[in-house]
C-alpha positions as CSV (number, residue, x, y, z in Angstrom):
1,M,-152.1,-26.1,-117.9
2,S,-148.9,-25.4,-116.0
3,D,-149.0,-24.8,-112.3
4,A,-145.9,-22.7,-112.4
5,P,-146.2,-19.2,-110.8
6,P,-146.6,-16.2,-113.2
7,V,-143.1,-15.0,-112.4
8,T,-140.0,-16.1,-110.5
9,V,-138.2,-13.2,-108.7
10,L,-134.5,-13.8,-109.1
11,S,-133.3,-10.8,-107.2
12,A,-134.7,-7.7,-105.5
13,R,-132.9,-4.6,-104.2
14,F,-133.6,-1.2,-102.8
15,V,-132.9,1.6,-105.3
16,A,-133.8,4.9,-103.7
17,E,-136.1,6.9,-101.5
18,A,-137.2,10.2,-103.1
19,R,-139.0,13.0,-101.1
20,D,-139.1,15.2,-104.1
21,V,-139.8,14.5,-107.8
22,A,-136.4,15.9,-108.6
23,Q,-134.8,13.2,-106.5
24,L,-136.3,10.4,-108.5
25,P,-133.8,8.3,-110.4
26,P,-134.0,8.2,-114.3
27,A,-136.8,6.1,-115.7
28,G,-135.8,2.5,-116.1
29,P,-137.8,-0.7,-116.2
30,P,-141.6,-0.7,-116.2
31,E,-143.0,0.5,-112.8
32,V,-145.8,-0.7,-110.6
33,A,-146.8,1.7,-107.8
34,I,-148.4,0.5,-104.5
35,A,-150.8,2.9,-102.8
36,G,-152.9,2.6,-99.7
37,R,-153.6,3.8,-96.2
38,S,-150.7,3.8,-93.7
39,N,-151.8,0.6,-92.0
40,V,-153.0,-1.4,-94.9
41,G,-150.0,-3.7,-95.1
42,K,-148.1,-2.3,-98.1
43,S,-144.7,-3.4,-96.9
44,T,-145.8,-6.9,-96.0
45,L,-147.4,-7.4,-99.5
46,L,-144.4,-5.9,-101.2
47,N,-142.1,-8.3,-99.4
48,R,-144.3,-11.3,-100.3
49,M,-144.4,-10.3,-103.9
50,A,-140.6,-10.0,-104.0
51,G,-140.1,-13.2,-102.1
52,R,-137.7,-11.3,-99.7
53,H,-138.7,-11.0,-96.0
54,G,-136.9,-7.8,-95.2
55,L,-136.8,-5.9,-98.5
56,A,-139.4,-3.3,-97.4
57,R,-139.2,-2.6,-93.6
58,V,-142.4,-3.4,-91.8
59,S,-143.0,-1.0,-89.0
60,K,-145.5,-1.2,-86.1
61,R,-145.7,2.6,-86.4
62,P,-148.0,3.6,-89.3
63,G,-147.0,6.4,-91.6
64,R,-143.3,5.5,-91.7
65,T,-143.0,5.8,-95.5
66,R,-142.5,9.5,-96.1
67,G,-141.3,9.4,-99.7
68,L,-141.4,7.3,-102.8
69,V,-139.4,4.1,-102.1
70,L,-138.2,2.3,-105.2
71,F,-137.2,-1.3,-105.5
72,D,-135.8,-3.1,-108.6
73,L,-136.7,-6.7,-109.2
74,E,-135.1,-9.1,-111.7
75,V,-137.9,-11.5,-112.8
76,R,-138.4,-14.5,-115.0
77,P,-141.7,-15.6,-116.5
78,P,-142.6,-19.3,-116.5
79,S,-140.7,-21.6,-118.8
80,G,-142.0,-21.2,-122.4
81,A,-143.9,-18.0,-121.7
82,G,-141.4,-15.7,-123.3
83,R,-142.0,-12.0,-123.5
84,G,-145.6,-12.6,-124.3
85,A,-146.1,-12.8,-120.6
86,G,-145.6,-9.1,-120.4
87,F,-142.2,-9.1,-118.7
88,G,-138.8,-8.4,-119.9
89,Q,-136.1,-9.1,-117.3
90,R,-136.7,-6.2,-114.8
91,L,-139.5,-4.5,-113.0
92,R,-139.6,-1.6,-110.5
93,L,-142.0,-1.5,-107.5
94,V,-142.7,2.0,-106.1
95,D,-144.0,2.2,-102.6
96,L,-146.0,5.4,-102.2
97,P,-146.5,7.3,-98.9
98,G,-149.4,6.0,-96.9
99,Y,-152.4,8.3,-96.7
100,G,-154.8,8.6,-93.9
101,Y,-152.1,8.8,-91.2
102,A,-153.8,10.8,-88.4
103,Q,-150.6,12.0,-86.8
104,A,-149.2,13.6,-90.0
105,S,-149.5,17.4,-90.2
106,Q,-151.5,19.1,-92.9
107,A,-148.2,20.3,-94.4
108,E,-146.9,16.7,-94.5
109,R,-150.0,15.4,-96.1
110,R,-149.9,18.2,-98.7
111,A,-146.3,17.5,-99.5
112,W,-147.0,13.8,-100.0
113,Q,-149.9,14.6,-102.3
114,V,-147.7,16.9,-104.4
115,L,-145.0,14.2,-104.5
116,V,-147.4,11.5,-105.7
117,E,-149.1,13.7,-108.2
118,G,-145.7,14.8,-109.6
119,Y,-144.6,11.2,-109.9
120,V,-147.7,10.1,-111.8
121,R,-147.8,13.1,-114.0
122,R,-144.2,12.3,-115.3
123,K,-145.9,9.8,-117.6
124,G,-142.7,7.8,-117.6
125,A,-142.4,4.1,-116.9
126,L,-145.5,3.7,-114.7
127,R,-147.8,1.0,-115.9
128,L,-150.1,0.2,-113.0
129,V,-151.1,1.4,-109.6
130,L,-152.2,-1.1,-107.0
131,V,-154.7,0.6,-104.7
132,L,-154.7,-1.4,-101.4
133,V,-157.6,-1.6,-99.0
134,D,-157.9,-3.6,-95.7
135,A,-160.4,-6.5,-96.0
136,R,-161.9,-5.3,-92.7
137,R,-162.7,-1.8,-94.1
138,E,-164.9,-0.4,-96.7
139,L,-163.7,1.7,-99.6
140,G,-163.3,5.2,-98.2
141,P,-163.3,8.7,-99.9
142,E,-159.5,8.5,-100.2
143,E,-159.6,5.3,-102.3
144,H,-162.5,6.6,-104.5
145,Q,-160.7,9.9,-105.1
146,L,-157.4,8.2,-105.9
147,M,-159.0,5.8,-108.4
148,D,-161.1,8.6,-110.0
149,W,-158.0,10.7,-110.4
150,L,-155.9,7.9,-111.8
151,R,-158.6,7.3,-114.4
152,T,-158.5,11.0,-115.5
153,M,-154.7,10.6,-115.8
154,Q,-155.2,7.5,-117.9
155,V,-153.2,5.3,-115.5
156,P,-154.6,1.8,-115.0
157,C,-155.3,0.8,-111.4
158,H,-156.2,-2.4,-109.7
159,L,-157.9,-2.7,-106.3
160,V,-156.1,-5.1,-104.0
161,V,-157.9,-6.2,-100.8
162,T,-155.2,-7.1,-98.3
163,K,-155.3,-9.3,-95.1
164,A,-157.8,-11.6,-96.8
165,D,-156.7,-14.3,-94.3
166,K,-158.6,-12.4,-91.6
167,L,-161.9,-13.3,-93.2
168,R,-163.8,-16.5,-93.7
169,A,-164.3,-17.8,-97.2
170,S,-168.0,-16.9,-97.3
171,A,-167.2,-13.3,-96.2
172,R,-164.5,-13.0,-98.9
173,G,-167.0,-13.7,-101.6
174,V,-169.5,-11.2,-100.3
175,L,-166.7,-8.6,-99.9
176,R,-165.4,-9.2,-103.4
177,Q,-168.8,-8.7,-105.0
178,R,-169.5,-5.5,-103.0
179,L,-166.2,-4.0,-103.8
180,R,-166.6,-4.8,-107.5
181,K,-169.9,-2.9,-107.5
182,Q,-168.3,0.0,-105.7
183,A,-165.3,0.1,-108.1
184,A,-167.4,-0.5,-111.2
185,A,-167.5,3.1,-112.2
186,S,-163.8,3.2,-112.7
187,D,-163.5,-0.2,-114.5
188,T,-161.3,-1.3,-111.6
189,M,-160.6,-5.0,-111.2
190,V,-160.5,-6.5,-107.6
191,S,-158.1,-9.0,-106.1
192,L,-158.1,-10.5,-102.6
193,V,-154.6,-11.2,-101.2
194,S,-152.8,-11.9,-98.0
195,G,-149.2,-10.8,-97.6
196,A,-149.0,-13.0,-94.5
197,T,-149.9,-16.3,-96.2
198,G,-149.3,-15.5,-99.9
199,E,-152.9,-16.2,-100.9
200,G,-153.8,-14.5,-104.2
201,V,-150.3,-13.2,-104.9
202,D,-149.8,-15.4,-108.0
203,A,-153.1,-14.1,-109.4
204,L,-151.9,-10.5,-108.7
205,W,-148.7,-11.2,-110.5
206,S,-150.7,-12.3,-113.5
207,R,-152.6,-9.0,-113.5
208,I,-149.3,-7.1,-113.3
209,A,-147.9,-9.0,-116.2
210,H,-150.9,-8.2,-118.3
211,A,-150.7,-4.5,-117.4
212,I,-147.0,-4.3,-118.2
213,G,-147.6,-5.8,-121.6
214,E,-150.0,-2.9,-122.5
215,P,-148.5,0.5,-123.6
216,R,-149.0,3.5,-121.3
217,A,-151.4,6.1,-122.5
218,T,-149.9,9.5,-123.2
């Protein structure tokens, strides 16, 4: 069995930031959206996945992402994998506004919700939503509501536990089993990753490749 990573990212670039569904660029390559609380480490993980340190700006101030931020990646599957790996040549990552930001007004939170719902309801190129949760937190009502809603919209989602490097190996196993039970009702798979060290990122890419190879329900 080859030890090659699931994909090689050849290039990555910022495409647009949309604060209204009407501002979204035309549908292009398959899309993978990244959702999570405002301090869960979305930008750090996105940079690690893209192999580009400064692609998504990492801010010490939570809640910085106020719109849908789109990035296009040119990717290459392992040698000999061909298109059966699920990838063509391009992939779009979509960073969704972080929820749970205490300093955001009710109007801002409602606007973000409308924006995200409008994006998902387009039923365009979206193939998978990564729902991120901090390894040091439990699944909260926001995560459960998001996963339940995505299921009603027939959009696959994958629960990604970030900052796994903050836990000991024994604690990771316990956490994985607990979250699998909590997410079982929505048939959601669970991955443990670390944007800081890269742990689990190759396995996450494999899940993304599988999801992209499946047609989107309409």
